[in-house]
Structure formats: structure tokens, C-alpha cells
mmCIF file of the N, C-alpha and C atoms, coordinates in Angstrom:
data_MODEL
# 
_entry.id   MODEL 
# 
loop_
_atom_site.group_PDB 
_atom_site.id 
_atom_site.type_symbol 
_atom_site.label_atom_id 
_atom_site.label_alt_id 
_atom_site.label_comp_id 
_atom_site.label_asym_id 
_atom_site.label_entity_id 
_atom_site.label_seq_id 
_atom_site.pdbx_PDB_ins_code 
_atom_site.Cartn_x 
_atom_site.Cartn_y 
_atom_site.Cartn_z 
_atom_site.occupancy 
_atom_site.B_iso_or_equiv 
_atom_site.pdbx_formal_charge 
_atom_site.auth_seq_id 
_atom_site.auth_comp_id 
_atom_site.auth_asym_id 
_atom_site.auth_atom_id 
_atom_site.pdbx_PDB_model_num 
ATOM 1   N N  . MET A 1 1  ? 31.967  173.240 183.004 1.00 0.00 ? 1  MET A N  1 
ATOM 2   C CA . MET A 1 1  ? 32.508  171.958 182.565 1.00 0.00 ? 1  MET A CA 1 
ATOM 3   C C  . MET A 1 1  ? 32.185  170.890 183.606 1.00 0.00 ? 1  MET A C  1 
ATOM 4   N N  . LYS A 1 2  ? 31.964  169.713 183.121 1.00 0.00 ? 2  LYS A N  1 
ATOM 5   C CA . LYS A 1 2  ? 31.674  168.596 184.010 1.00 0.00 ? 2  LYS A CA 1 
ATOM 6   C C  . LYS A 1 2  ? 32.984  167.972 184.478 1.00 0.00 ? 2  LYS A C  1 
ATOM 7   N N  . ALA A 1 3  ? 32.880  167.199 185.546 1.00 0.00 ? 3  ALA A N  1 
ATOM 8   C CA . ALA A 1 3  ? 34.076  166.603 186.155 1.00 0.00 ? 3  ALA A CA 1 
ATOM 9   C C  . ALA A 1 3  ? 34.829  165.716 185.162 1.00 0.00 ? 3  ALA A C  1 
ATOM 10  N N  . HIS A 1 4  ? 34.115  164.917 184.380 1.00 0.00 ? 4  HIS A N  1 
ATOM 11  C CA . HIS A 1 4  ? 34.802  164.017 183.435 1.00 0.00 ? 4  HIS A CA 1 
ATOM 12  C C  . HIS A 1 4  ? 35.478  164.807 182.322 1.00 0.00 ? 4  HIS A C  1 
ATOM 13  N N  . GLN A 1 5  ? 34.916  165.964 181.950 1.00 0.00 ? 5  GLN A N  1 
ATOM 14  C CA . GLN A 1 5  ? 35.559  166.800 180.934 1.00 0.00 ? 5  GLN A CA 1 
ATOM 15  C C  . GLN A 1 5  ? 36.856  167.392 181.476 1.00 0.00 ? 5  GLN A C  1 
ATOM 16  N N  . ILE A 1 6  ? 36.834  167.798 182.735 1.00 0.00 ? 6  ILE A N  1 
ATOM 17  C CA . ILE A 1 6  ? 38.042  168.348 183.365 1.00 0.00 ? 6  ILE A CA 1 
ATOM 18  C C  . ILE A 1 6  ? 39.116  167.266 183.462 1.00 0.00 ? 6  ILE A C  1 
ATOM 19  N N  . GLN A 1 7  ? 38.712  166.068 183.875 1.00 0.00 ? 7  GLN A N  1 
ATOM 20  C CA . GLN A 1 7  ? 39.669  164.961 183.963 1.00 0.00 ? 7  GLN A CA 1 
ATOM 21  C C  . GLN A 1 7  ? 40.249  164.637 182.590 1.00 0.00 ? 7  GLN A C  1 
ATOM 22  N N  . ASP A 1 8  ? 39.400  164.633 181.567 1.00 0.00 ? 8  ASP A N  1 
ATOM 23  C CA . ASP A 1 8  ? 39.856  164.367 180.203 1.00 0.00 ? 8  ASP A CA 1 
ATOM 24  C C  . ASP A 1 8  ? 40.857  165.433 179.754 1.00 0.00 ? 8  ASP A C  1 
ATOM 25  N N  . LEU A 1 9  ? 40.569  166.684 180.092 1.00 0.00 ? 9  LEU A N  1 
ATOM 26  C CA . LEU A 1 9  ? 41.472  167.780 179.739 1.00 0.00 ? 9  LEU A CA 1 
ATOM 27  C C  . LEU A 1 9  ? 42.818  167.630 180.442 1.00 0.00 ? 9  LEU A C  1 
ATOM 28  N N  . ILE A 1 10 ? 42.787  167.258 181.715 1.00 0.00 ? 10 ILE A N  1 
ATOM 29  C CA . ILE A 1 10 ? 44.028  167.059 182.476 1.00 0.00 ? 10 ILE A CA 1 
ATOM 30  C C  . ILE A 1 10 ? 44.846  165.926 181.866 1.00 0.00 ? 10 ILE A C  1 
ATOM 31  N N  . VAL A 1 11 ? 44.178  164.836 181.504 1.00 0.00 ? 11 VAL A N  1 
ATOM 32  C CA . VAL A 1 11 ? 44.881  163.699 180.891 1.00 0.00 ? 11 VAL A CA 1 
ATOM 33  C C  . VAL A 1 11 ? 45.520  164.120 179.568 1.00 0.00 ? 11 VAL A C  1 
ATOM 34  N N  . ARG A 1 12 ? 44.774  164.854 178.749 1.00 0.00 ? 12 ARG A N  1 
ATOM 35  C CA . ARG A 1 12 ? 45.311  165.296 177.454 1.00 0.00 ? 12 ARG A CA 1 
ATOM 36  C C  . ARG A 1 12 ? 46.483  166.261 177.636 1.00 0.00 ? 12 ARG A C  1 
ATOM 37  N N  . MET A 1 13 ? 46.366  167.174 178.600 1.00 0.00 ? 13 MET A N  1 
ATOM 38  C CA . MET A 1 13 ? 47.456  168.125 178.841 1.00 0.00 ? 13 MET A CA 1 
ATOM 39  C C  . MET A 1 13 ? 48.689  167.410 179.378 1.00 0.00 ? 13 MET A C  1 
ATOM 40  N N  . SER A 1 14 ? 48.479  166.421 180.234 1.00 0.00 ? 14 SER A N  1 
ATOM 41  C CA . SER A 1 14 ? 49.602  165.644 180.764 1.00 0.00 ? 14 SER A CA 1 
ATOM 42  C C  . SER A 1 14 ? 50.295  164.872 179.645 1.00 0.00 ? 14 SER A C  1 
ATOM 43  N N  . ALA A 1 15 ? 49.507  164.282 178.765 1.00 0.00 ? 15 ALA A N  1 
ATOM 44  C CA . ALA A 1 15 ? 50.082  163.548 177.635 1.00 0.00 ? 15 ALA A CA 1 
ATOM 45  C C  . ALA A 1 15 ? 50.860  164.489 176.725 1.00 0.00 ? 15 ALA A C  1 
ATOM 46  N N  . ALA A 1 16 ? 50.304  165.663 176.460 1.00 0.00 ? 16 ALA A N  1 
ATOM 47  C CA . ALA A 1 16 ? 50.994  166.635 175.606 1.00 0.00 ? 16 ALA A CA 1 
ATOM 48  C C  . ALA A 1 16 ? 52.291  167.101 176.257 1.00 0.00 ? 16 ALA A C  1 
ATOM 49  N N  . ALA A 1 17 ? 52.259  167.318 177.566 1.00 0.00 ? 17 ALA A N  1 
ATOM 50  C CA . ALA A 1 17 ? 53.473  167.733 178.279 1.00 0.00 ? 17 ALA A CA 1 
ATOM 51  C C  . ALA A 1 17 ? 54.520  166.621 178.236 1.00 0.00 ? 17 ALA A C  1 
ATOM 52  N N  . GLY A 1 18 ? 54.083  165.374 178.370 1.00 0.00 ? 18 GLY A N  1 
ATOM 53  C CA . GLY A 1 18 ? 55.010  164.241 178.298 1.00 0.00 ? 18 GLY A CA 1 
ATOM 54  C C  . GLY A 1 18 ? 55.654  164.126 176.930 1.00 0.00 ? 18 GLY A C  1 
ATOM 55  N N  . VAL A 1 19 ? 54.870  164.307 175.888 1.00 0.00 ? 19 VAL A N  1 
ATOM 56  C CA . VAL A 1 19 ? 55.406  164.259 174.518 1.00 0.00 ? 19 VAL A CA 1 
ATOM 57  C C  . VAL A 1 19 ? 56.401  165.393 174.302 1.00 0.00 ? 19 VAL A C  1 
ATOM 58  N N  . ALA A 1 20 ? 56.052  166.591 174.765 1.00 0.00 ? 20 ALA A N  1 
ATOM 59  C CA . ALA A 1 20 ? 56.953  167.737 174.609 1.00 0.00 ? 20 ALA A CA 1 
ATOM 60  C C  . ALA A 1 20 ? 58.260  167.495 175.359 1.00 0.00 ? 20 ALA A C  1 
ATOM 61  N N  . LEU A 1 21 ? 58.181  166.952 176.564 1.00 0.00 ? 21 LEU A N  1 
ATOM 62  C CA . LEU A 1 21 ? 59.387  166.660 177.339 1.00 0.00 ? 21 LEU A CA 1 
ATOM 63  C C  . LEU A 1 21 ? 60.242  165.603 176.640 1.00 0.00 ? 21 LEU A C  1 
ATOM 64  N N  . ALA A 1 22 ? 59.609  164.570 176.121 1.00 0.00 ? 22 ALA A N  1 
ATOM 65  C CA . ALA A 1 22 ? 60.347  163.529 175.398 1.00 0.00 ? 22 ALA A CA 1 
ATOM 66  C C  . ALA A 1 22 ? 61.039  164.106 174.168 1.00 0.00 ? 22 ALA A C  1 
ATOM 67  N N  . MET A 1 23 ? 60.371  165.014 173.473 1.00 0.00 ? 23 MET A N  1 
ATOM 68  C CA . MET A 1 23 ? 60.980  165.648 172.301 1.00 0.00 ? 23 MET A CA 1 
ATOM 69  C C  . MET A 1 23 ? 62.197  166.475 172.707 1.00 0.00 ? 23 MET A C  1 
ATOM 70  N N  . LEU A 1 24 ? 62.080  167.224 173.793 1.00 0.00 ? 24 LEU A N  1 
ATOM 71  C CA . LEU A 1 24 ? 63.209  168.040 174.253 1.00 0.00 ? 24 LEU A CA 1 
ATOM 72  C C  . LEU A 1 24 ? 64.398  167.171 174.654 1.00 0.00 ? 24 LEU A C  1 
ATOM 73  N N  . VAL A 1 25 ? 64.127  166.079 175.358 1.00 0.00 ? 25 VAL A N  1 
ATOM 74  C CA . VAL A 1 25 ? 65.205  165.166 175.757 1.00 0.00 ? 25 VAL A CA 1 
ATOM 75  C C  . VAL A 1 25 ? 65.867  164.566 174.525 1.00 0.00 ? 25 VAL A C  1 
ATOM 76  N N  . THR A 1 26 ? 65.070  164.159 173.547 1.00 0.00 ? 26 THR A N  1 
ATOM 77  C CA . THR A 1 26 ? 65.613  163.580 172.316 1.00 0.00 ? 26 THR A CA 1 
ATOM 78  C C  . THR A 1 26 ? 66.467  164.585 171.562 1.00 0.00 ? 26 THR A C  1 
ATOM 79  N N  . ILE A 1 27 ? 65.975  165.800 171.415 1.00 0.00 ? 27 ILE A N  1 
ATOM 80  C CA . ILE A 1 27 ? 66.736  166.841 170.712 1.00 0.00 ? 27 ILE A CA 1 
ATOM 81  C C  . ILE A 1 27 ? 68.034  167.130 171.443 1.00 0.00 ? 27 ILE A C  1 
ATOM 82  N N  . ASN A 1 28 ? 67.971  167.221 172.763 1.00 0.00 ? 28 ASN A N  1 
ATOM 83  C CA . ASN A 1 28 ? 69.175  167.485 173.549 1.00 0.00 ? 28 ASN A CA 1 
ATOM 84  C C  . ASN A 1 28 ? 70.190  166.354 173.388 1.00 0.00 ? 28 ASN A C  1 
ATOM 85  N N  . THR A 1 29 ? 69.718  165.125 173.425 1.00 0.00 ? 29 THR A N  1 
ATOM 86  C CA . THR A 1 29 ? 70.608  163.970 173.271 1.00 0.00 ? 29 THR A CA 1 
ATOM 87  C C  . THR A 1 29 ? 71.248  163.956 171.888 1.00 0.00 ? 29 THR A C  1 
ATOM 88  N N  . LEU A 1 30 ? 70.448  164.180 170.852 1.00 0.00 ? 30 LEU A N  1 
ATOM 89  C CA . LEU A 1 30 ? 70.989  164.184 169.490 1.00 0.00 ? 30 LEU A CA 1 
ATOM 90  C C  . LEU A 1 30 ? 71.996  165.311 169.302 1.00 0.00 ? 30 LEU A C  1 
ATOM 91  N N  . THR A 1 31 ? 71.722  166.468 169.883 1.00 0.00 ? 31 THR A N  1 
ATOM 92  C CA . THR A 1 31 ? 72.645  167.594 169.775 1.00 0.00 ? 31 THR A CA 1 
ATOM 93  C C  . THR A 1 31 ? 73.965  167.265 170.454 1.00 0.00 ? 31 THR A C  1 
ATOM 94  N N  . THR A 1 32 ? 73.892  166.664 171.638 1.00 0.00 ? 32 THR A N  1 
ATOM 95  C CA . THR A 1 32 ? 75.105  166.303 172.377 1.00 0.00 ? 32 THR A CA 1 
ATOM 96  C C  . THR A 1 32 ? 75.911  165.263 171.609 1.00 0.00 ? 32 THR A C  1 
ATOM 97  N N  . VAL A 1 33 ? 75.239  164.248 171.087 1.00 0.00 ? 33 VAL A N  1 
ATOM 98  C CA . VAL A 1 33 ? 75.929  163.201 170.330 1.00 0.00 ? 33 VAL A CA 1 
ATOM 99  C C  . VAL A 1 33 ? 76.562  163.792 169.075 1.00 0.00 ? 33 VAL A C  1 
ATOM 100 N N  . SER A 1 34 ? 75.839  164.649 168.367 1.00 0.00 ? 34 SER A N  1 
ATOM 101 C CA . SER A 1 34 ? 76.383  165.275 167.165 1.00 0.00 ? 34 SER A CA 1 
ATOM 102 C C  . SER A 1 34 ? 77.606  166.113 167.501 1.00 0.00 ? 34 SER A C  1 
ATOM 103 N N  . GLN A 1 35 ? 77.532  166.864 168.595 1.00 0.00 ? 35 GLN A N  1 
ATOM 104 C CA . GLN A 1 35 ? 78.663  167.696 168.998 1.00 0.00 ? 35 GLN A CA 1 
ATOM 105 C C  . GLN A 1 35 ? 79.872  166.823 169.325 1.00 0.00 ? 35 GLN A C  1 
ATOM 106 N N  . GLN A 1 36 ? 79.657  165.712 170.021 1.00 0.00 ? 36 GLN A N  1 
ATOM 107 C CA . GLN A 1 36 ? 80.762  164.814 170.349 1.00 0.00 ? 36 GLN A CA 1 
ATOM 108 C C  . GLN A 1 36 ? 81.378  164.236 169.081 1.00 0.00 ? 36 GLN A C  1 
ATOM 109 N N  . HIS A 1 37 ? 80.551  163.869 168.111 1.00 0.00 ? 37 HIS A N  1 
ATOM 110 C CA . HIS A 1 37 ? 81.070  163.323 166.856 1.00 0.00 ? 37 HIS A CA 1 
ATOM 111 C C  . HIS A 1 37 ? 81.862  164.382 166.092 1.00 0.00 ? 37 HIS A C  1 
ATOM 112 N N  . ILE A 1 38 ? 81.366  165.605 166.073 1.00 0.00 ? 38 ILE A N  1 
ATOM 113 C CA . ILE A 1 38 ? 82.079  166.686 165.389 1.00 0.00 ? 38 ILE A CA 1 
ATOM 114 C C  . ILE A 1 38 ? 83.426  166.927 166.056 1.00 0.00 ? 38 ILE A C  1 
ATOM 115 N N  . GLU A 1 39 ? 83.443  166.975 167.391 1.00 0.00 ? 39 GLU A N  1 
ATOM 116 C CA . GLU A 1 39 ? 84.699  167.184 168.113 1.00 0.00 ? 39 GLU A CA 1 
ATOM 117 C C  . GLU A 1 39 ? 85.678  166.045 167.844 1.00 0.00 ? 39 GLU A C  1 
ATOM 118 N N  . ARG A 1 40 ? 85.175  164.808 167.826 1.00 0.00 ? 40 ARG A N  1 
ATOM 119 C CA . ARG A 1 40 ? 86.038  163.659 167.555 1.00 0.00 ? 40 ARG A CA 1 
ATOM 120 C C  . ARG A 1 40 ? 86.608  163.731 166.137 1.00 0.00 ? 40 ARG A C  1 
ATOM 121 N N  . ASP A 1 41 ? 85.744  164.073 165.173 1.00 0.00 ? 41 ASP A N  1 
ATOM 122 C CA . ASP A 1 41 ? 86.194  164.162 163.788 1.00 0.00 ? 41 ASP A CA 1 
ATOM 123 C C  . ASP A 1 41 ? 87.217  165.276 163.606 1.00 0.00 ? 41 ASP A C  1 
ATOM 124 N N  . LEU A 1 42 ? 86.996  166.414 164.263 1.00 0.00 ? 42 LEU A N  1 
ATOM 125 C CA . LEU A 1 42 ? 87.957  167.516 164.168 1.00 0.00 ? 42 LEU A CA 1 
ATOM 126 C C  . LEU A 1 42 ? 89.292  167.133 164.796 1.00 0.00 ? 42 LEU A C  1 
ATOM 127 N N  . ALA A 1 43 ? 89.249  166.446 165.938 1.00 0.00 ? 43 ALA A N  1 
ATOM 128 C CA . ALA A 1 43 ? 90.488  166.010 166.585 1.00 0.00 ? 43 ALA A CA 1 
ATOM 129 C C  . ALA A 1 43 ? 91.231  165.016 165.692 1.00 0.00 ? 43 ALA A C  1 
ATOM 130 N N  . SER A 1 44 ? 90.497  164.119 165.069 1.00 0.00 ? 44 SER A N  1 
ATOM 131 C CA . SER A 1 44 ? 91.103  163.147 164.162 1.00 0.00 ? 44 SER A CA 1 
ATOM 132 C C  . SER A 1 44 ? 91.733  163.847 162.961 1.00 0.00 ? 44 SER A C  1 
ATOM 133 N N  . TYR A 1 45 ? 91.005  164.807 162.403 1.00 0.00 ? 45 TYR A N  1 
ATOM 134 C CA . TYR A 1 45 ? 91.518  165.561 161.262 1.00 0.00 ? 45 TYR A CA 1 
ATOM 135 C C  . TYR A 1 45 ? 92.768  166.346 161.650 1.00 0.00 ? 45 TYR A C  1 
ATOM 136 N N  . ALA A 1 46 ? 92.742  166.971 162.833 1.00 0.00 ? 46 ALA A N  1 
ATOM 137 C CA . ALA A 1 46 ? 93.886  167.770 163.284 1.00 0.00 ? 46 ALA A CA 1 
ATOM 138 C C  . ALA A 1 46 ? 95.114  166.891 163.482 1.00 0.00 ? 46 ALA A C  1 
ATOM 139 N N  . SER A 1 47 ? 94.949  165.720 164.109 1.00 0.00 ? 47 SER A N  1 
ATOM 140 C CA . SER A 1 47 ? 96.102  164.845 164.327 1.00 0.00 ? 47 SER A CA 1 
ATOM 141 C C  . SER A 1 47 ? 96.611  164.300 162.998 1.00 0.00 ? 47 SER A C  1 
ATOM 142 N N  . HIS A 1 48 ? 95.711  164.003 162.070 1.00 0.00 ? 48 HIS A N  1 
ATOM 143 C CA . HIS A 1 48 ? 96.112  163.523 160.750 1.00 0.00 ? 48 HIS A CA 1 
ATOM 144 C C  . HIS A 1 48 ? 96.887  164.611 160.000 1.00 0.00 ? 48 HIS A C  1 
ATOM 145 N N  . ALA A 1 49 ? 96.399  165.847 160.093 1.00 0.00 ? 49 ALA A N  1 
ATOM 146 C CA . ALA A 1 49 ? 97.073  166.964 159.428 1.00 0.00 ? 49 ALA A CA 1 
ATOM 147 C C  . ALA A 1 49 ? 98.447  167.191 160.038 1.00 0.00 ? 49 ALA A C  1 
ATOM 148 N N  . GLN A 1 50 ? 98.567  167.056 161.366 1.00 0.00 ? 50 GLN A N  1 
ATOM 149 C CA . GLN A 1 50 ? 99.864  167.231 162.023 1.00 0.00 ? 50 GLN A CA 1 
ATOM 150 C C  . GLN A 1 50 ? 100.838 166.144 161.578 1.00 0.00 ? 50 GLN A C  1 
ATOM 151 N N  . LEU A 1 51 ? 100.351 164.912 161.440 1.00 0.00 ? 51 LEU A N  1 
ATOM 152 C CA . LEU A 1 51 ? 101.218 163.828 160.983 1.00 0.00 ? 51 LEU A CA 1 
ATOM 153 C C  . LEU A 1 51 ? 101.702 164.083 159.562 1.00 0.00 ? 51 LEU A C  1 
ATOM 154 N N  . GLN A 1 52 ? 100.827 164.598 158.706 1.00 0.00 ? 52 GLN A N  1 
ATOM 155 C CA . GLN A 1 52 ? 101.227 164.896 157.334 1.00 0.00 ? 52 GLN A CA 1 
ATOM 156 C C  . GLN A 1 52 ? 102.281 165.997 157.306 1.00 0.00 ? 52 GLN A C  1 
ATOM 157 N N  . VAL A 1 53 ? 102.096 167.037 158.119 1.00 0.00 ? 53 VAL A N  1 
ATOM 158 C CA . VAL A 1 53 ? 103.068 168.133 158.176 1.00 0.00 ? 53 VAL A CA 1 
ATOM 159 C C  . VAL A 1 53 ? 104.390 167.624 158.719 1.00 0.00 ? 53 VAL A C  1 
ATOM 160 N N  . ALA A 1 54 ? 104.353 166.810 159.770 1.00 0.00 ? 54 ALA A N  1 
ATOM 161 C CA . ALA A 1 54 ? 105.581 166.264 160.345 1.00 0.00 ? 54 ALA A CA 1 
ATOM 162 C C  . ALA A 1 54 ? 106.292 165.377 159.329 1.00 0.00 ? 54 ALA A C  1 
ATOM 163 N N  . GLY A 1 55 ? 105.541 164.561 158.616 1.00 0.00 ? 55 GLY A N  1 
ATOM 164 C CA . GLY A 1 55 ? 106.140 163.701 157.593 1.00 0.00 ? 55 GLY A CA 1 
ATOM 165 C C  . GLY A 1 55 ? 106.732 164.513 156.461 1.00 0.00 ? 55 GLY A C  1 
ATOM 166 N N  . SER A 1 56 ? 106.076 165.574 156.078 1.00 0.00 ? 56 SER A N  1 
ATOM 167 C CA . SER A 1 56 ? 106.564 166.450 155.020 1.00 0.00 ? 56 SER A CA 1 
ATOM 168 C C  . SER A 1 56 ? 107.853 167.138 155.448 1.00 0.00 ? 56 SER A C  1 
ATOM 169 N N  . ASP A 1 57 ? 107.893 167.608 156.696 1.00 0.00 ? 57 ASP A N  1 
ATOM 170 C CA . ASP A 1 57 ? 109.100 168.256 157.218 1.00 0.00 ? 57 ASP A CA 1 
ATOM 171 C C  . ASP A 1 57 ? 110.258 167.270 157.286 1.00 0.00 ? 57 ASP A C  1 
ATOM 172 N N  . ALA A 1 58 ? 109.987 166.044 157.707 1.00 0.00 ? 58 ALA A N  1 
ATOM 173 C CA . ALA A 1 58 ? 111.035 165.022 157.795 1.00 0.00 ? 58 ALA A CA 1 
ATOM 174 C C  . ALA A 1 58 ? 111.554 164.679 156.403 1.00 0.00 ? 58 ALA A C  1 
ATOM 175 N N  . ALA A 1 59 ? 110.677 164.619 155.423 1.00 0.00 ? 59 ALA A N  1 
ATOM 176 C CA . ALA A 1 59 ? 111.092 164.311 154.052 1.00 0.00 ? 59 ALA A CA 1 
ATOM 177 C C  . ALA A 1 59 ? 111.957 165.435 153.491 1.00 0.00 ? 59 ALA A C  1 
ATOM 178 N N  . LYS A 1 60 ? 111.648 166.660 153.843 1.00 0.00 ? 60 LYS A N  1 
ATOM 179 C CA . LYS A 1 60 ? 112.444 167.793 153.360 1.00 0.00 ? 60 LYS A CA 1 
ATOM 180 C C  . LYS A 1 60 ? 113.843 167.774 153.958 1.00 0.00 ? 60 LYS A C  1 
ATOM 181 N N  . ARG A 1 61 ? 113.957 167.319 155.218 1.00 0.00 ? 61 ARG A N  1 
ATOM 182 C CA . ARG A 1 61 ? 115.267 167.285 155.886 1.00 0.00 ? 61 ARG A CA 1 
ATOM 183 C C  . ARG A 1 61 ? 116.131 166.135 155.376 1.00 0.00 ? 61 ARG A C  1 
ATOM 184 N N  . ALA A 1 62 ? 115.513 165.087 154.857 1.00 0.00 ? 62 ALA A N  1 
ATOM 185 C CA . ALA A 1 62 ? 116.267 163.893 154.457 1.00 0.00 ? 62 ALA A CA 1 
ATOM 186 C C  . ALA A 1 62 ? 116.991 164.084 153.145 1.00 0.00 ? 62 ALA A C  1 
# 
């Protein structure tokens, strides 16, 4: 291989590695954000369900 072919190969491999790294960072970020949203939604649902149960219990006592 000639020197310019080797340099071209290095540039292409570096670009491919950069794209792969960017994809991994993006996937990791989206996964983390999705997990946070799921946890928030579950916490909201749990507190809402507790309020409904508490309200139901209070209505039964009244």
C-alpha cells in the first residue's frame, strides 16, 4: 500500500470510530432519559394511586 492509501484508511477508520462513539453516546443518553421518565411516571402513578386509596378510606369512614 502507498502512503496516501494508508492515510486515507486511517482517516476512514477514525471517522467510523467517531460515528460509532457518537451512536453509543446517543443511545446511552436516550436510555438514561427514558429510564428517568419511566421512574417519574411510576412515582406519579404511585402517589396518585395512594391519594385515591386514602380518599376512598376517608369516604368509607365518613
